N, CA, C and O of each residue as an XYZ file, in Angstrom:
388
protein
N    -109.132     68.338     36.016
C    -109.948     69.150     36.891
C    -109.076     69.611     38.056
O    -108.378     68.816     38.685
N    -109.131     70.883     38.321
C    -108.343     71.449     39.401
C    -108.999     71.139     40.734
O    -110.181     70.803     40.802
N    -108.205     71.257     41.800
C    -108.732     70.948     43.122
C    -109.851     71.897     43.525
O    -110.787     71.496     44.215
N    -109.762     73.150     43.100
C    -110.827     74.098     43.441
C    -112.136     73.695     42.755
O    -113.208     73.799     43.351
N    -112.048     73.241     41.516
C    -113.244     72.767     40.812
C    -113.784     71.505     41.472
O    -114.996     71.312     41.567
N    -112.876     70.650     41.924
C    -113.292     69.406     42.565
C    -114.022     69.680     43.875
O    -115.012     69.016     44.180
N    -113.548     70.645     44.648
C    -114.233     70.978     45.899
C    -115.602     71.596     45.628
O    -116.542     71.388     46.395
N    -115.715     72.355     44.540
C    -117.020     72.909     44.166
C    -117.974     71.791     43.775
O    -119.153     71.826     44.127
N    -117.475     70.809     43.057
C    -118.313     69.694     42.619
C    -118.762     68.867     43.816
O    -119.886     68.366     43.833
N    -117.902     68.719     44.813
C    -118.278     67.967     46.008
C    -119.418     68.642     46.763
O    -120.157     67.977     47.490
N    -119.566     69.934     46.600
C    -120.631     70.668     47.271
C    -121.968     70.614     46.549
O    -122.976     71.074     47.085
N    -121.994     70.061     45.344
C    -123.234     70.009     44.571
C    -124.150     68.892     45.068
O    -123.702     67.948     45.720
N    -125.429     69.014     44.751
C    -126.387     67.968     45.089
C    -126.355     66.883     44.019
O    -125.701     67.034     42.987
N    -127.066     65.789     44.274
C    -127.085     64.689     43.310
C    -127.713     65.106     41.985
O    -127.246     64.689     40.925
N    -128.756     65.916     42.030
C    -129.391     66.370     40.786
C    -128.435     67.217     39.959
O    -128.341     67.062     38.742
N    -127.728     68.112     40.634
C    -126.765     68.953     39.925
C    -125.624     68.121     39.351
O    -125.119     68.407     38.266
N    -125.224     67.088     40.091
C    -124.166     66.205     39.601
C    -124.622     65.428     38.371
O    -123.836     65.200     37.451
N    -125.887     65.022     38.352
C    -126.405     64.312     37.176
C    -126.399     65.214     35.948
O    -126.094     64.766     34.843
N    -126.736     66.478     36.144
C    -126.706     67.435     35.032
C    -125.275     67.608     34.529
O    -125.023     67.620     33.324
N    -124.352     67.740     35.464
C    -122.934     67.878     35.103
C    -122.447     66.624     34.384
O    -121.663     66.712     33.439
N    -122.904     65.475     34.824
C    -122.527     64.198     34.214
C    -122.985     64.137     32.764
O    -122.234     63.714     31.885
N    -124.219     64.559     32.518
C    -124.741     64.553     31.150
C    -123.951     65.492     30.250
O    -123.671     65.167     29.096
N    -123.596     66.650     30.778
C    -122.854     67.608     29.948
C    -121.460     67.082     29.609
O    -120.984     67.265     28.488
N    -120.811     66.437     30.561
C    -119.466     65.920     30.292
C    -119.514     64.744     29.325
O    -118.642     64.615     28.466
N    -120.528     63.883     29.455
C    -120.629     62.778     28.491
C    -120.882     63.311     27.086
O    -120.372     62.756     26.113
N    -121.659     64.372     26.973
C    -121.877     65.006     25.670
C    -120.594     65.598     25.109
O    -120.316     65.486     23.915
N    -119.813     66.231     25.986
C    -118.536     66.794     25.555
C    -117.594     65.700     25.065
O    -116.910     65.867     24.055
N    -117.562     64.580     25.786
C    -116.695     63.469     25.383
C    -117.120     62.936     24.021
O    -116.279     62.660     23.165
N    -118.416     62.793     23.825
C    -118.907     62.294     22.537
C    -118.515     63.235     21.405
O    -118.073     62.788     20.346
N    -118.674     64.530     21.625
C    -118.287     65.508     20.602
C    -116.784     65.490     20.342
O    -116.343     65.616     19.200
N    -116.001     65.333     21.409
C    -114.551     65.288     21.234
C    -114.115     64.056     20.448
O    -113.205     64.129     19.624
N    -114.768     62.928     20.706
C    -114.433     61.707     19.967
C    -114.774     61.880     18.492
O    -114.003     61.474     17.623
N    -115.918     62.476     18.213
C    -116.282     62.732     16.815
C    -115.277     63.677     16.149
O    -114.863     63.459     15.010
N    -114.896     64.721     16.875
C    -113.921     65.660     16.327
C    -112.562     64.993     16.112
O    -111.852     65.300     15.154
N    -112.213     64.085     17.009
C    -110.940     63.367     16.849
C    -110.966     62.514     15.587
O    -109.985     62.457     14.846
N    -112.093     61.853     15.350
C    -112.212     61.007     14.166
C    -112.223     61.829     12.881
O    -111.858     61.322     11.820
N    -112.634     63.078     12.966
C    -112.636     63.965     11.800
C    -111.329     64.749     11.677
O    -111.172     65.584     10.786
N    -110.398     64.465     12.583
C    -109.086     65.133     12.623
C    -109.205     66.638     12.860
O    -108.440     67.420     12.295
N    -110.154     67.038     13.686
C    -110.327     68.450     14.028
C    -109.614     68.822     15.325
O    -109.425     70.005     15.611
N    -109.216     67.823     16.111
C    -108.575     68.079     17.402
C    -107.066     67.890     17.256
O    -106.597     66.902     16.691
N    -106.326     68.855     17.775
C    -104.870     68.723     17.768
C    -104.383     68.024     19.028
O    -103.447     67.227     18.978
N    -105.024     68.326     20.169
C    -104.633     67.729     21.448
C    -105.616     66.615     21.802
O    -106.738     66.879     22.233
N    -105.182     65.371     21.616
C    -106.054     64.220     21.856
C    -106.159     63.916     23.350
O    -107.065     63.191     23.760
N    -105.261     64.447     24.166
C    -105.276     64.185     25.602
C    -106.505     64.786     26.287
O    -106.839     64.412     27.411
N    -107.156     65.694     25.623
C    -108.354     66.317     26.197
C    -109.412     65.256     26.491
O    -110.124     65.341     27.491
N    -109.510     64.262     25.618
C    -110.518     63.209     25.803
C    -110.236     62.432     27.082
O    -111.152     62.170     27.863
N    -108.979     62.064     27.303
C    -108.652     61.309     28.517
C    -108.851     62.166     29.767
O    -109.236     61.644     30.814
N    -108.596     63.463     29.676
C    -108.829     64.354     30.816
C    -110.318     64.437     31.137
O    -110.712     64.423     32.303
N    -111.137     64.522     30.100
C    -112.591     64.577     30.314
C    -113.098     63.263     30.903
O    -113.990     63.262     31.750
N    -112.528     62.146     30.454
C    -112.934     60.854     31.023
C    -112.552     60.765     32.493
O    -113.288     60.193     33.297
N    -111.409     61.327     32.841
C    -110.995     61.358     34.241
C    -111.964     62.214     35.058
O    -112.345     61.840     36.167
N    -112.360     63.356     34.508
C    -113.347     64.208     35.174
C    -114.662     63.464     35.368
O    -115.301     63.570     36.415
N    -115.055     62.712     34.348
C    -116.283     61.923     34.417
C    -116.197     60.892     35.539
O    -117.148     60.707     36.298
N    -115.053     60.226     35.637
C    -114.864     59.227     36.692
C    -114.910     59.868     38.072
O    -115.459     59.286     39.007
N    -114.343     61.055     38.209
C    -114.373     61.739     39.499
C    -115.799     62.118     39.889
O    -116.179     62.007     41.055
N    -116.573     62.559     38.928
C    -117.964     62.920     39.215
C    -118.761     61.680     39.601
O    -119.564     61.722     40.533
N    -118.543     60.581     38.892
C    -119.238     59.340     39.234
C    -118.853     58.868     40.634
O    -119.698     58.364     41.374
N    -117.593     59.027     40.996
C    -117.134     58.641     42.329
C    -117.806     59.494     43.400
O    -118.253     58.971     44.421
N    -117.879     60.781     43.176
C    -118.514     61.683     44.143
C    -119.997     61.354     44.279
O    -120.541     61.376     45.383
N    -120.652     61.048     43.161
C    -122.068     60.678     43.209
C    -122.265     59.415     44.037
O    -123.190     59.337     44.847
N    -121.402     58.431     43.838
C    -121.522     57.178     44.584
C    -121.268     57.412     46.070
O    -121.956     56.834     46.912
N    -120.299     58.245     46.398
C    -120.031     58.564     47.796
C    -121.243     59.207     48.456
O    -121.584     58.873     49.590
N    -121.886     60.118     47.758
C    -123.070     60.783     48.307
C    -124.219     59.798     48.493
O    -124.944     59.868     49.485
N    -124.386     58.876     47.537
C    -125.440     57.870     47.655
C    -125.185     56.968     48.856
O    -126.107     56.669     49.614
N    -123.940     56.534     49.033
C    -123.608     55.678     50.167
C    -123.785     56.415     51.488
O    -124.213     55.822     52.478
N    -123.461     57.692     51.508
C    -123.629     58.487     52.719
C    -125.103     58.604     53.099
O    -125.455     58.520     54.275
N    -125.951     58.796     52.111
C    -127.391     58.880     52.368
C    -127.907     57.554     52.920
O    -128.694     57.541     53.866
N    -127.469     56.441     52.335
C    -127.889     55.127     52.818
C    -127.410     54.892     54.242
O    -128.157     54.372     55.071
N    -126.174     55.270     54.529
C    -125.614     55.070     55.856
C    -126.355     55.907     56.892
O    -126.640     55.427     57.989
N    -126.664     57.138     56.556
C    -127.389     57.998     57.491
C    -128.774     57.448     57.786
O    -129.234     57.516     58.926
N    -129.441     56.906     56.782
C    -130.771     56.351     57.020
C    -130.686     55.102     57.887
O    -131.566     54.860     58.713
N    -129.638     54.308     57.707
C    -129.467     53.118     58.552
C    -129.199     53.508     59.998
O    -129.742     52.901     60.921
N    -128.369     54.509     60.190
C    -128.044     54.952     61.545
C    -129.291     55.492     62.231
O    -129.522     55.208     63.406
N    -130.092     56.265     61.515
C    -131.321     56.803     62.097
C    -132.281     55.690     62.475
O    -132.920     55.758     63.525
N    -132.395     54.669     61.641
C    -133.305     53.571     61.959
C    -132.786     52.760     63.140
O    -133.579     52.263     63.939
N    -131.467     52.619     63.264
C    -130.907     51.893     64.400
C    -131.109     52.674     65.688
O    -131.401     52.077     66.724
N    -130.963     53.981     65.652
C    -131.190     54.796     66.840
C    -132.651     54.719     67.259
O    -132.953     54.686     68.452
N    -133.549     54.691     66.299
C    -134.966     54.586     66.605
C    -135.271     53.242     67.256
O    -136.052     53.177     68.205
N    -134.659     52.166     66.755
C    -134.907     50.855     67.346
C    -134.287     50.766     68.738
O    -134.834     50.078     69.599
N    -133.165     51.439     68.985
C    -132.559     51.434     70.309
C    -133.448     52.150     71.311
O    -133.541     51.735     72.466
N    -134.092     53.203     70.888
C    -134.990     53.940     71.775
C    -136.146     53.046     72.180
O    -136.540     53.033     73.346
N    -136.687     52.309     71.247
C    -137.774     51.393     71.573
C    -137.293     50.317     72.533
O    -137.999     49.978     73.483
N    -136.115     49.782     72.304
C    -135.579     48.716     73.139
C    -135.324     49.215     74.548
O    -135.654     48.518     75.508
N    -134.759     50.374     74.700
C    -134.472     50.877     76.037
C    -135.756     51.179     76.793
O    -135.803     51.001     78.010
N    -136.782     51.624     76.114
C    -138.025     51.900     76.817
C    -138.664     50.599     77.298
O    -139.257     50.576     78.376
N    -138.560     49.532     76.538
C    -139.082     48.237     76.975
C    -138.288     47.722     78.165
O    -138.863     47.189     79.114
N    -136.975     47.879     78.121
C    -136.139     47.418     79.223
C    -136.445     48.177     80.506
O    -136.437     47.591     81.588
N    -136.709     49.447     80.397
C    -137.009     50.219     81.596
C    -138.338     49.779     82.200
O    -138.483     49.765     83.422
N    -139.304     49.421     81.368
C    -140.576     48.918     81.882
C    -140.367     47.596     82.600
O    -140.979     47.340     83.637
N    -139.511     46.768     82.052
C    -139.229     45.474     82.672
C    -138.567     45.685     84.020
O    -138.907     44.990     84.978
N    -137.654     46.598     84.126
C    -136.977     46.867     85.387
C    -137.953     47.400     86.427
O    -137.862     47.033     87.599
N    -138.866     48.242     86.029
C    -139.845     48.806     86.949
C    -140.762     47.711     87.480
O    -141.077     47.698     88.670
N    -141.187     46.808     86.637
C    -142.069     45.729     87.069
C    -141.367     44.811     88.059
O    -141.993     44.340     89.009
N    -140.097     44.550     87.860
C    -139.360     43.672     88.765
C    -139.180     44.321     90.130
O    -139.194     43.625     91.145
N    -139.014     45.613     90.174
C    -138.821     46.310     91.433
C    -140.100     46.320     92.270
O    -140.021     46.317     93.498
N    -141.248     46.334     91.652
C    -142.515     46.364     92.375
C    -142.783     45.043     93.071
O    -143.401     45.029     94.135
N    -142.344     43.955     92.512
C    -142.608     42.631     93.100
C    -141.729     42.408     94.258
O    -141.797     41.354     94.889
């Protein structure tokens, strides 16, 4: 897979990546069958497709981890807002006494 194709794949959504994943696994299966029937002259195509498959799986995992991290950060920011508002109330009460 060329770098330009890789950058295009990085821009895809998870659903689009799953579709691409299914198509590549189908291609690999067909290539293996063709190899066993001696229809393929260049056997390296299978290893190249497997490498492409691994790259797509890696990109999918990166996107999943990024989504999880963003949700954690948002929940932590929300809890900090609650904490700071409680602290400010405590400070106000102490000043009145």
